[in-house]
BANU-749095 format. One record per residue: residue in one letter; x, z, y of N, C-alpha, C in turn. Coordinates in nm, 4 decimals, always signed. Last residue first. Layout:
<sites>
SITE   rest        n_u        n_w        n_v       ca_u       ca_w       ca_v        c_u        c_w        c_v
SITE      A          X          Z          Y          X          Z          Y          X          Z          Y
...
</sites>
This chain:
<sites>
SITE   rest        n_u        n_w        n_v       ca_u       ca_w       ca_v        c_u        c_w        c_v
SITE      A    +0.4437    -1.4287    -0.0758    +0.5464    -1.5267    -0.0730    +0.6032    -1.5550    -0.2196
SITE      T    +0.2603    -1.2259    -0.0576    +0.2082    -1.3674    -0.0931    +0.3118    -1.4651    -0.0906
SITE      H    +0.2274    -0.9561    -0.0201    +0.3211    -1.0050    -0.1281    +0.2774    -1.1520    -0.1614
SITE      A    +0.2554    -0.7339    +0.2667    +0.1904    -0.8512    +0.1996    +0.2854    -0.9099    +0.1032
SITE      G    +0.2688    -0.3675    +0.2630    +0.3116    -0.5112    +0.3109    +0.2320    -0.6108    +0.2270
SITE      P    +0.2922    -0.1285    +0.0080    +0.2906    -0.1641    +0.1503    +0.3279    -0.3080    +0.1575
SITE      E    +0.0879    -0.1713    -0.2897    +0.2095    -0.1493    -0.2272    +0.2020    -0.1701    -0.0837
SITE      V    -0.1397    -0.0578    -0.5561    -0.1007    -0.1178    -0.4266    +0.0361    -0.0814    -0.3799
SITE      T    -0.3290    -0.0895    -0.8503    -0.1952    -0.0559    -0.7966    -0.1733    -0.1307    -0.6649
SITE      W    -0.6150    +0.0176    -1.0036    -0.5556    -0.0628    -0.8983    -0.4198    -0.0103    -0.8573
SITE      T    -0.7788    +0.0318    -1.3024    -0.6677    +0.0999    -1.2398    -0.6083    -0.0093    -1.1395
SITE      I    -1.1012    +0.0683    -1.4223    -1.0125    -0.0139    -1.3562    -0.9004    +0.0679    -1.2714
SITE      T    -1.2566    +0.1286    -1.7297    -1.2030    +0.1867    -1.6054    -1.1165    +0.0736    -1.5482
SITE      A    -1.5813    +0.0659    -1.8850    -1.4395    +0.0423    -1.8591    -1.4009    +0.1313    -1.7427
SITE      V    -1.8412    +0.1505    -1.9361    -1.7820    +0.0519    -2.0287    -1.6321    +0.0195    -2.0099
SITE      Q    -2.0549    +0.4236    -1.9287    -1.9245    +0.3633    -1.8813    -1.8729    +0.2683    -1.9878
SITE      D    -2.3856    +0.3861    -1.8594    -2.2911    +0.4051    -1.9705    -2.1582    +0.3421    -1.9256
SITE      G    -2.4928    +0.5288    -1.5392    -2.5045    +0.4488    -1.6513    -2.3980    +0.4829    -1.7576
SITE      E    -2.4755    +0.7003    -1.3219    -2.4693    +0.5623    -1.2872    -2.4852    +0.4690    -1.4102
SITE      G    -2.6752    +0.9574    -1.4648    -2.5892    +0.9179    -1.3521    -2.5891    +0.7635    -1.3352
SITE      T    -2.7374    +0.9096    -1.8196    -2.7561    +0.9816    -1.6867    -2.6529    +0.9199    -1.5889
SITE      V    -2.9317    +0.6830    -2.0293    -2.8009    +0.7457    -1.9827    -2.8186    +0.8105    -1.8481
SITE      R    -3.1445    +0.5453    -2.1200    -3.1600    +0.6955    -2.0945    -3.0228    +0.7563    -2.0560
SITE      F    -3.0487    +0.2761    -2.1280    -3.1632    +0.3186    -2.0415    -3.1601    +0.4602    -2.0135
SITE      I    -2.8730    +0.2047    -2.3084    -2.8245    +0.1944    -2.1604    -2.9442    +0.2311    -2.0670
SITE      D    -2.7724    +0.2952    -2.6030    -2.8933    +0.3248    -2.5189    -2.8436    +0.3160    -2.3731
SITE      R    -2.6039    +0.0409    -2.7830    -2.5965    +0.1643    -2.7079    -2.7292    +0.1710    -2.6254
SITE      T    -2.6157    -0.2206    -2.8748    -2.6812    -0.1170    -2.9514    -2.6800    +0.0273    -2.8891
SITE      V    -2.6300    -0.5429    -2.7528    -2.6176    -0.4002    -2.7198    -2.6874    -0.3131    -2.8076
SITE      R    -2.5730    -0.8217    -2.7490    -2.5805    -0.7508    -2.8738    -2.5534    -0.5969    -2.8522
SITE      A    -2.4046    -0.8454    -2.4184    -2.4765    -0.9168    -2.5408    -2.4722    -0.8141    -2.6624
SITE      V    -2.3902    -0.8983    -2.0720    -2.3743    -0.8179    -2.1899    -2.4609    -0.8806    -2.3025
SITE      N    -2.2043    -1.0442    -1.7967    -2.3038    -1.0440    -1.8986    -2.2780    -0.9407    -2.0098
SITE      G    -2.1234    -1.0968    -1.4333    -2.1000    -1.0610    -1.5842    -2.2188    -1.0742    -1.6699
SITE      S    -1.9665    -1.0276    -1.1212    -2.0602    -1.1009    -1.2063    -2.0253    -1.0625    -1.3534
SITE      T    -1.8900    -0.9223    -0.7855    -1.8960    -0.9021    -0.9225    -1.9866    -1.0044    -0.9991
SITE      K    -1.6681    -0.8714    -0.4947    -1.7842    -0.9389    -0.5616    -1.7801    -0.9079    -0.7139
SITE      L    -1.5478    -0.6441    -0.2770    -1.5440    -0.6892    -0.4075    -1.6741    -0.7410    -0.4573
SITE      K    -1.3558    -0.6779    +0.0026    -1.4952    -0.6709    -0.0396    -1.4978    -0.7198    -0.1691
SITE      I    -1.0980    -0.4978    +0.1242    -1.1334    -0.6154    +0.0391    -1.2755    -0.5867    -0.0093
SITE      K    -0.9893    -0.4281    +0.4641    -1.0515    -0.3958    +0.3313    -1.0803    -0.5203    +0.2540
SITE      D    -0.9001    -0.5123    +0.7010    -0.8391    -0.3877    +0.6443    -0.9004    -0.3498    +0.5169
SITE      T    -1.0446    -0.6982    +0.8231    -0.9651    -0.7416    +0.7124    -0.8663    -0.6275    +0.6687
SITE      G    -1.2390    -0.6758    +1.0217    -1.2580    -0.5967    +0.8972    -1.1659    -0.6385    +0.7826
SITE      G    -1.1884    -0.7776    +1.2671    -1.2428    -0.8720    +1.1685    -1.2647    -0.8092    +1.0276
SITE      A    -0.8942    -0.5934    +1.3579    -1.0107    -0.6738    +1.3892    -1.0519    -0.7668    +1.2823
SITE      I    -0.7930    -0.3010    +1.1850    -0.7601    -0.4346    +1.2413    -0.8943    -0.5094    +1.2625
SITE      G    -0.8221    -0.0467    +1.0739    -0.8931    -0.0719    +1.2048    -0.8697    -0.2124    +1.2629
SITE      Q    -0.5201    -0.0356    +0.9145    -0.6450    +0.0275    +0.9278    -0.7028    +0.0025    +1.0680
SITE      Y    -0.3621    -0.3665    +0.8628    -0.3601    -0.2218    +0.8961    -0.4976    -0.1641    +0.9206
SITE      G    -0.4962    -0.5842    +0.6022    -0.4257    -0.5480    +0.7299    -0.4371    -0.4000    +0.7499
SITE      M    -0.4480    -0.6694    +0.2682    -0.5297    -0.5928    +0.3601    -0.4409    -0.5643    +0.4858
SITE      D    -0.4543    -0.9191    +0.0057    -0.3886    -0.8566    +0.1213    -0.4896    -0.7857    +0.2021
SITE      F    -0.5771    -1.0548    -0.1939    -0.5661    -0.9097    -0.2136    -0.4769    -0.8436    -0.1048
SITE      A    -0.5463    -1.3221    -0.1420    -0.6919    -1.2682    -0.1226    -0.6838    -1.1173    -0.1420
SITE      A    -0.2892    -1.3970    -0.2065    -0.3163    -1.3618    -0.0616    -0.4615    -1.2922    -0.0474
SITE      N    -0.1123    -1.3167    -0.4753    -0.2503    -1.3598    -0.4412    -0.2878    -1.3020    -0.3053
SITE      K    +0.1186    -1.2069    -0.5832    +0.1279    -1.3420    -0.5018    -0.0106    -1.3839    -0.4629
SITE      S    +0.0387    -0.9877    -0.7206    +0.1358    -0.9760    -0.6070    +0.1467    -1.0988    -0.5304
SITE      L    -0.1156    -0.9394    -0.9393    -0.1852    -0.9909    -0.8174    -0.0833    -1.0046    -0.6944
SITE      D    -0.1137    -0.9499    -1.2738    -0.0180    -0.9390    -1.1594    -0.0851    -1.0204    -1.0429
SITE      L    -0.3194    -0.7488    -1.4776    -0.3039    -0.8735    -1.3979    -0.2126    -0.8589    -1.2857
SITE      G    -0.1625    -0.5621    -1.7425    -0.2716    -0.5911    -1.6518    -0.2452    -0.7216    -1.5829
SITE      P    +0.0364    -0.5247    -1.9411    +0.0306    -0.4285    -1.8174    -0.0802    -0.4613    -1.7179
SITE      G    -0.1733    -0.6548    -2.1962    -0.0407    -0.5971    -2.1545    -0.0552    -0.5035    -2.0409
SITE      Q    -0.5060    -0.7278    -2.0940    -0.3803    -0.7673    -2.1762    -0.2599    -0.7116    -2.1143
SITE      M    -0.7081    -0.6694    -1.9352    -0.6869    -0.5729    -2.0423    -0.5561    -0.6142    -2.1102
SITE      A    -0.7392    -0.8821    -1.7643    -0.6823    -0.7624    -1.7044    -0.6615    -0.6493    -1.8085
SITE      A    -0.8841    -1.0581    -1.9183    -0.7467    -1.0890    -1.8903    -0.6734    -0.9692    -1.8323
SITE      S    -1.1373    -0.9344    -1.9182    -1.0627    -0.9486    -2.0485    -0.9198    -0.9768    -2.0203
SITE      A    -1.2122    -0.9578    -1.6396    -1.1809    -0.8273    -1.6982    -1.1034    -0.8389    -1.8255
SITE      N    -1.0949    -1.1932    -1.4172    -1.1609    -1.1781    -1.5424    -1.1134    -1.0486    -1.6079
SITE      Q    -1.1456    -1.1719    -1.0697    -1.0578    -1.1620    -1.1795    -1.1273    -1.1274    -1.2989
SITE      L    -1.2241    -1.3821    -0.7903    -1.2684    -1.2923    -0.8963    -1.1808    -1.2970    -1.0120
SITE      A    -1.1720    -1.5262    -0.5486    -1.0672    -1.4774    -0.6305    -1.0994    -1.3615    -0.7299
SITE      G    -1.3959    -1.5831    -0.4021    -1.3049    -1.6966    -0.4287    -1.1882    -1.6486    -0.5147
SITE      D    -1.4142    -1.2614    -0.2700    -1.4837    -1.3951    -0.2839    -1.3756    -1.5054    -0.3029
SITE      P    -1.2280    -1.0230    -0.4648    -1.2746    -1.0788    -0.3470    -1.3319    -1.2217    -0.3621
SITE      G    -1.3546    -0.8999    -0.7808    -1.2540    -0.9369    -0.6876    -1.3182    -0.9956    -0.5535
SITE      V    -1.4318    -0.9272    -1.1274    -1.4447    -0.8472    -1.0040    -1.3269    -0.8934    -0.9167
SITE      K    -1.6419    -1.0046    -1.4175    -1.5372    -1.0337    -1.3153    -1.5545    -0.9564    -1.1895
SITE      F    -1.7160    -0.9356    -1.7571    -1.7371    -0.9172    -1.6136    -1.6088    -0.9594    -1.5328
SITE      D    -1.8741    -0.9022    -2.0665    -1.7707    -0.9722    -1.9913    -1.8160    -0.9453    -1.8395
SITE      I    -1.9346    -0.7178    -2.3584    -1.9619    -0.7236    -2.2121    -1.8412    -0.8197    -2.1542
SITE      S    -2.1037    -0.6009    -2.6488    -2.0031    -0.6901    -2.5840    -2.0360    -0.7091    -2.4428
SITE      N    -2.2143    -0.4546    -2.8568    -2.1888    -0.3918    -2.7248    -2.0789    -0.4739    -2.6577
SITE      Q    -2.0737    -0.6223    -3.1429    -2.1785    -0.5461    -3.0744    -2.1223    -0.4815    -2.9477
SITE      A    -1.9387    -0.9546    -3.1820    -1.9154    -0.8087    -3.1539    -2.0381    -0.7481    -3.0852
SITE      T    -1.9470    -1.2203    -3.2304    -2.0443    -1.1422    -3.3008    -2.0315    -0.9895    -3.2661
SITE      G    -1.9277    -1.5141    -2.9971    -1.8807    -1.4129    -3.0990    -1.9904    -1.3330    -3.1606
SITE      A    -2.0626    -1.5152    -2.6583    -2.0032    -1.5851    -2.7772    -1.9568    -1.4807    -2.8760
SITE      K    -2.1405    -1.3494    -2.4658    -2.2476    -1.4197    -2.5458    -2.1912    -1.4961    -2.6702
SITE      A    -1.9182    -1.2718    -2.3394    -1.9885    -1.1822    -2.4219    -2.0899    -1.2420    -2.5079
SITE      D    -1.6138    -1.4015    -2.3016    -1.7466    -1.4444    -2.2999    -1.8309    -1.3574    -2.3904
SITE      A    -1.3952    -1.2365    -2.3205    -1.3921    -1.3448    -2.2226    -1.5368    -1.4007    -2.2017
SITE      A    -1.4955    -0.8771    -2.3560    -1.4730    -1.0256    -2.4042    -1.4580    -1.1148    -2.2888
SITE      I    -1.4853    -0.5697    -2.4405    -1.4698    -0.6419    -2.3189    -1.4139    -0.7852    -2.3668
SITE      T    -1.6839    -0.3620    -2.6087    -1.5921    -0.4643    -2.6248    -1.5927    -0.5612    -2.5143
SITE      W    -1.7513    -0.0162    -2.6263    -1.7707    -0.1470    -2.5662    -1.6544    -0.2426    -2.5911
SITE      T    -1.7672    +0.2471    -2.6976    -1.7528    +0.1436    -2.8027    -1.7751    +0.0020    -2.7509
SITE      N    -1.5622    +0.3934    -2.4466    -1.6640    +0.4152    -2.5513    -1.6511    +0.3041    -2.6464
SITE      M    -1.4003    +0.1381    -2.2542    -1.4365    +0.2873    -2.2776    -1.5507    +0.2814    -2.3825
SITE      A    -1.1032    -0.0606    -2.1805    -1.2421    -0.0414    -2.2445    -1.2675    +0.0994    -2.2675
SITE      D    -0.9217    -0.0877    -1.8845    -0.9250    -0.0332    -2.0213    -1.0737    -0.0118    -2.0597
SITE      I    -0.7375    -0.3024    -1.6655    -0.8693    -0.2568    -1.7262    -0.8514    -0.1955    -1.8638
SITE      K    -0.5602    -0.3313    -1.3791    -0.5525    -0.3012    -1.5254    -0.6873    -0.2450    -1.5624
SITE      M    -0.4036    -0.5138    -1.1340    -0.5370    -0.4660    -1.1694    -0.5337    -0.4539    -1.3238
SITE      N    -0.1594    -0.5056    -0.8657    -0.1940    -0.5082    -1.0120    -0.3315    -0.4503    -1.0389
SITE      T    -0.1360    -0.5202    -0.5998    -0.0282    -0.5889    -0.6830    -0.0704    -0.6006    -0.8264
SITE      V    -0.2881    -0.5311    -0.2985    -0.3098    -0.4957    -0.4339    -0.2221    -0.5762    -0.5165
SITE      H    -0.1180    -0.4242    +0.0017    -0.1515    -0.5366    -0.0940    -0.1799    -0.4831    -0.2317
SITE      I    -0.1269    -0.3547    +0.3469    -0.0983    -0.3232    +0.2083    -0.1545    -0.4327    +0.1190
SITE      G    -0.0071    -0.2985    +0.6827    -0.0715    -0.3705    +0.5908    -0.0354    -0.3284    +0.4446
SITE      Y    -0.0275    +0.0321    +0.8396    +0.0473    -0.1027    +0.8166    -0.0252    -0.1679    +0.6998
SITE      A    -0.1430    +0.2751    +0.8463    -0.1087    +0.2114    +0.9769    -0.0470    +0.0732    +0.9605
SITE      S    -0.3938    +0.3015    +0.5852    -0.2628    +0.3137    +0.6353    -0.2415    +0.2317    +0.7638
SITE      H    -0.6197    +0.2687    +0.4490    -0.6187    +0.3838    +0.5377    -0.4822    +0.4123    +0.5918
SITE      N    -0.8051    +0.0020    +0.3216    -0.6686    +0.0528    +0.3640    -0.6748    +0.1505    +0.4693
SITE      D    -1.0405    -0.0008    +0.0652    -1.0103    +0.0176    +0.2059    -0.8766    +0.0639    +0.2319
SITE      I    -1.2321    -0.2039    -0.1360    -1.1027    -0.1300    -0.1382    -1.0578    -0.1307    +0.0113
SITE      T    -1.5816    -0.1696    -0.1854    -1.4652    -0.2161    -0.1133    -1.3410    -0.1355    -0.1489
SITE      T    -1.8931    -0.2042    -0.2340    -1.7862    -0.1877    -0.3195    -1.6602    -0.2491    -0.2480
SITE      A    -2.0808    -0.2566    -0.0423    -2.0840    -0.1191    -0.0958    -1.9705    -0.1038    -0.1858
SITE      D    -2.0494    -0.5246    +0.0143    -2.0313    -0.4262    +0.1301    -2.0173    -0.2841    +0.0827
SITE      E    -2.1351    -0.6455    -0.2134    -1.9947    -0.6438    -0.1914    -1.9579    -0.5482    -0.0692
SITE      S    -2.3798    -0.4568    -0.3909    -2.3457    -0.5419    -0.2772    -2.1973    -0.5327    -0.2494
SITE      P    -2.3462    -0.4494    -0.7571    -2.3772    -0.3973    -0.6311    -2.3485    -0.4841    -0.5143
SITE      G    -2.4647    -0.6986    -1.0039    -2.3768    -0.5947    -0.9497    -2.4217    -0.5456    -0.8090
SITE      Q    -2.6282    -0.7697    -1.2834    -2.6498    -0.7626    -1.1401    -2.5612    -0.6569    -1.0896
SITE      L    -2.5640    -0.9536    -1.5743    -2.5402    -0.8329    -1.4997    -2.5556    -0.8582    -1.3490
SITE      T    -2.7742    -1.0896    -1.8239    -2.7028    -1.1109    -1.6994    -2.6841    -0.9821    -1.6241
SITE      G    -2.9436    -1.0459    -2.0397    -2.8004    -0.9954    -2.0456    -2.7177    -1.0155    -1.9162
SITE      D    -3.1977    -1.0994    -2.0052    -3.1183    -1.2121    -2.0673    -2.9746    -1.1664    -2.0749
SITE      A    -3.2915    -0.8786    -1.8653    -3.3348    -0.8977    -1.9998    -3.2537    -0.9993    -2.0709
SITE      K    -3.0073    -0.7317    -1.6807    -3.1337    -0.7983    -1.6869    -3.1645    -0.8276    -1.8380
SITE      A    -2.8311    -0.4382    -1.6142    -2.8432    -0.5553    -1.7124    -2.9888    -0.6046    -1.7074
SITE      V    -2.6528    -0.3527    -1.3397    -2.7805    -0.3428    -1.3990    -2.8019    -0.4628    -1.4881
SITE      F    -2.3444    -0.1768    -1.2689    -2.4159    -0.2958    -1.3001    -2.5595    -0.2655    -1.3590
SITE      P    -2.1685    -0.0046    -1.0317    -2.2847    +0.0049    -1.1236    -2.3568    -0.1214    -1.1397
SITE      I    -1.8584    +0.0972    -1.0132    -1.9226    -0.0342    -0.9964    -2.0434    -0.0247    -1.0937
SITE      V    -1.7251    +0.3827    -0.8522    -1.7989    +0.3342    -0.9611    -1.8516    +0.1852    -0.9211
SITE      T    -1.5590    +0.4373    -0.6472    -1.5517    +0.5376    -0.7585    -1.6235    +0.4755    -0.8738
SITE      P    -1.3598    +0.1914    -0.4861    -1.4833    +0.2391    -0.5297    -1.4775    +0.3396    -0.6430
SITE      V    -1.0603    +0.3267    -0.3209    -1.1290    +0.2254    -0.4079    -1.2667    +0.2783    -0.4432
SITE      K    -0.8471    +0.3623    -0.0351    -0.9669    +0.4110    -0.1103    -1.0276    +0.2996    -0.1931
SITE      F    -0.5203    +0.4631    +0.0579    -0.6179    +0.3750    +0.0449    -0.7376    +0.4252    -0.0406
SITE      E    -0.1947    +0.5003    +0.1964    -0.3225    +0.5654    +0.1723    -0.4409    +0.4541    +0.1705
SITE      V    +0.1435    +0.5135    +0.1001    +0.0282    +0.4287    +0.1178    -0.0891    +0.5182    +0.1039
SITE      N    +0.3717    +0.6526    +0.0421    +0.3097    +0.6771    +0.1687    +0.1816    +0.6054    +0.1924
SITE      D    +0.5081    +0.5637    -0.1797    +0.4043    +0.6732    -0.1939    +0.3351    +0.7087    -0.0710
SITE      I    +0.6909    +0.3767    -0.0802    +0.5723    +0.3323    -0.1583    +0.4657    +0.4371    -0.1749
SITE      E    +0.7856    +0.4380    +0.2595    +0.8004    +0.4650    +0.1239    +0.6734    +0.4167    +0.0451
SITE      T    +0.8770    +0.2283    +0.5309    +0.7912    +0.3299    +0.4714    +0.8306    +0.3498    +0.3271
SITE      R    +1.0886    +0.1991    +0.8215    +1.0422    +0.1553    +0.6951    +0.9394    +0.2573    +0.6405
SITE      V    +1.2802    +0.1054    +1.1163    +1.1599    +0.1745    +1.0538    +1.1196    +0.1136    +0.9177
SITE      M    +1.5572    +0.1439    +1.3352    +1.4874    +0.0915    +1.2142    +1.3727    +0.1675    +1.1797
SITE      V    +1.7812    +0.0611    +1.5716    +1.6635    +0.1520    +1.5544    +1.5860    +0.0789    +1.4475
SITE      K    +2.1303    +0.0471    +1.6069    +2.0072    -0.0114    +1.5539    +1.8979    +0.0940    +1.5397
SITE      T    +2.3302    +0.0772    +1.8831    +2.2736    +0.1571    +1.7774    +2.1486    +0.0839    +1.7346
SITE      T    +2.6462    +0.0092    +2.0390    +2.5160    -0.0420    +2.0071    +2.4573    +0.0413    +1.8855
SITE      G    +2.8452    +0.0932    +2.3401    +2.8175    +0.0884    +2.1915    +2.6663    +0.0453    +2.1664
SITE      V    +3.0958    +0.0767    +2.5758    +2.9663    +0.0222    +2.5451    +2.9518    +0.0267    +2.3934
SITE      R    +3.3626    +0.1316    +2.6461    +3.2585    +0.2122    +2.6924    +3.1147    +0.1868    +2.6578
SITE      G    +3.6080    -0.0007    +2.5953    +3.5367    +0.0621    +2.4799    +3.4258    +0.1523    +2.5300
SITE      A    +3.7326    -0.0854    +2.8320    +3.6840    -0.1879    +2.7455    +3.5965    -0.1335    +2.6344
SITE      A    +3.8442    +0.1332    +2.9620    +3.7161    +0.0784    +3.0134    +3.6552    -0.0190    +2.9148
SITE      M    +4.0903    +0.1787    +2.8445    +3.9793    +0.2706    +2.8310    +3.8438    +0.2163    +2.8705
SITE      A    +4.2329    -0.0442    +2.9442    +4.2225    -0.0300    +2.8008    +4.1009    +0.0668    +2.7705
SITE      P    +4.2457    +0.0041    +3.2285    +4.1692    -0.1096    +3.1677    +4.1359    -0.0985    +3.0219
SITE      T    +4.2185    +0.3630    +3.2993    +4.3082    +0.2380    +3.2707    +4.2158    +0.1293    +3.2157
SITE      P    +4.0374    +0.5363    +3.5362    +4.0711    +0.5008    +3.3929    +4.1497    +0.3789    +3.3925
SITE      A    +4.0505    +0.7624    +3.7524    +4.0806    +0.6196    +3.7602    +4.1341    +0.5758    +3.6249
SITE      A    +3.9981    +1.0218    +3.7055    +3.9116    +0.9546    +3.7915    +3.9360    +0.7999    +3.7968
SITE      G    +4.2225    +1.1142    +3.5591    +4.0947    +1.1037    +3.4986    +3.9851    +1.0206    +3.5740
SITE      M    +4.4214    +1.1016    +3.7453    +4.4274    +1.0095    +3.6384    +4.3016    +0.9994    +3.5691
SITE      A    +4.3263    +1.3098    +3.9238    +4.3528    +1.1693    +3.9686    +4.3568    +1.0701    +3.8596
SITE      L    +4.3496    +1.5276    +3.7556    +4.2188    +1.4819    +3.8019    +4.2190    +1.3373    +3.8544
SITE      A    +4.6345    +1.5441    +3.7201    +4.5494    +1.5221    +3.6099    +4.4066    +1.4688    +3.6426
SITE      L    +4.7051    +1.5934    +3.9809    +4.7542    +1.4809    +3.9207    +4.6698    +1.4455    +3.7986
SITE      A    +4.6043    +1.8514    +4.0292    +4.5572    +1.7304    +4.1134    +4.5924    +1.6014    +4.0460
SITE      L    +4.7283    +1.9975    +3.8378    +4.5959    +1.9786    +3.8238    +4.5397    +1.8591    +3.8997
SITE      G    +4.9930    +1.9808    +3.9395    +4.9654    +1.9272    +3.8044    +4.8107    +1.9010    +3.7811
SITE      T    +4.9674    +2.1223    +4.1780    +5.0026    +1.9758    +4.1801    +4.9726    +1.9054    +4.0489
SITE      G    +4.8995    +2.3736    +4.0851    +4.8060    +2.2993    +4.1619    +4.8402    +2.1506    +4.1671
SITE      V    +5.1297    +2.4370    +3.9515    +5.0068    +2.4255    +3.8758    +4.9019    +2.3473    +3.9466
SITE      V    +5.3168    +2.4467    +4.1689    +5.3360    +2.3595    +4.0549    +5.2062    +2.3303    +3.9725
SITE      L    +5.2018    +2.6441    +4.3253    +5.2103    +2.5075    +4.3815    +5.2337    +2.4094    +4.2733
SITE      A    +5.2136    +2.8627    +4.1632    +5.0823    +2.8127    +4.2029    +5.0895    +2.6697    +4.2608
SITE      R    +5.4908    +2.8824    +4.1458    +5.4158    +2.8615    +4.0287    +5.2712    +2.7985    +4.0625
SITE      V    +5.5536    +2.9561    +4.4140    +5.6007    +2.8261    +4.3566    +5.5216    +2.7865    +4.2369
SITE      G    +5.4133    +3.1922    +4.4338    +5.3801    +3.0924    +4.5138    +5.4330    +2.9522    +4.4644
SITE      N    +5.5718    +3.3478    +4.2455    +5.4293    +3.3195    +4.2304    +5.3756    +3.2128    +4.3052
SITE      M    +5.8071    +3.3475    +4.3860    +5.8036    +3.2816    +4.2550    +5.6625    +3.2517    +4.2196
SITE      N    +5.7451    +3.5056    +4.6149    +5.7811    +3.3632    +4.6359    +5.7753    +3.2870    +4.4994
SITE      R    +5.6929    +3.7515    +4.4889    +5.5905    +3.6796    +4.5626    +5.6118    +3.5359    +4.5802
SITE      T    +5.9528    +3.7974    +4.3815    +5.8351    +3.7883    +4.3023    +5.7241    +3.7155    +4.3642
SITE      I    +6.1090    +3.8316    +4.6197    +6.1372    +3.7194    +4.5258    +6.0114    +3.6903    +4.4370
SITE      D    +6.0813    +3.9123    +4.9324    +6.0082    +3.9412    +4.8033    +6.0140    +3.8297    +4.7067
SITE      M    +6.3418    +4.0320    +5.1290    +6.2714    +3.9184    +5.0887    +6.2068    +3.9507    +4.9489
</sites>
């Protein structure tokens, strides 16, 4: 009698029986295991403040009439355009005077030479340049007129059309022989953020 061969047969039988038992247990889970088979994962989306893409006018060219009234460009030619896939909002407008110009609340009042006043903004929400020079500028975060929808939204609301008005007085600078778009009186710095800030 071959004892080795018989022992190998017994081992195979024991291993086979154990494997069958393990498979049977795995195929029929207990109620406690079944209760934890469902999980939930949130899917979120956000953007970063530096991901905003937009375009502002490079220049607002005024023409001064004889009485000092400023004639501005067409509002269709001076727009702030949203180039982002989500809405954005102008939150701040800061103005700095350039050269020897004095930006006043009313250019015709007072005695300052090279005095100018102007307003710029969407229809019904023009902002006074002299106010935008104060401190950090004008906080526009709660002004719905400065909201823009996502790029390509119907109705053209992905842009702000800028209207303008203003006056000059007591001008000593030569505003006729200047080159390019004219004599620079100010710079406007626009700050935008993603989303609407009207609440």
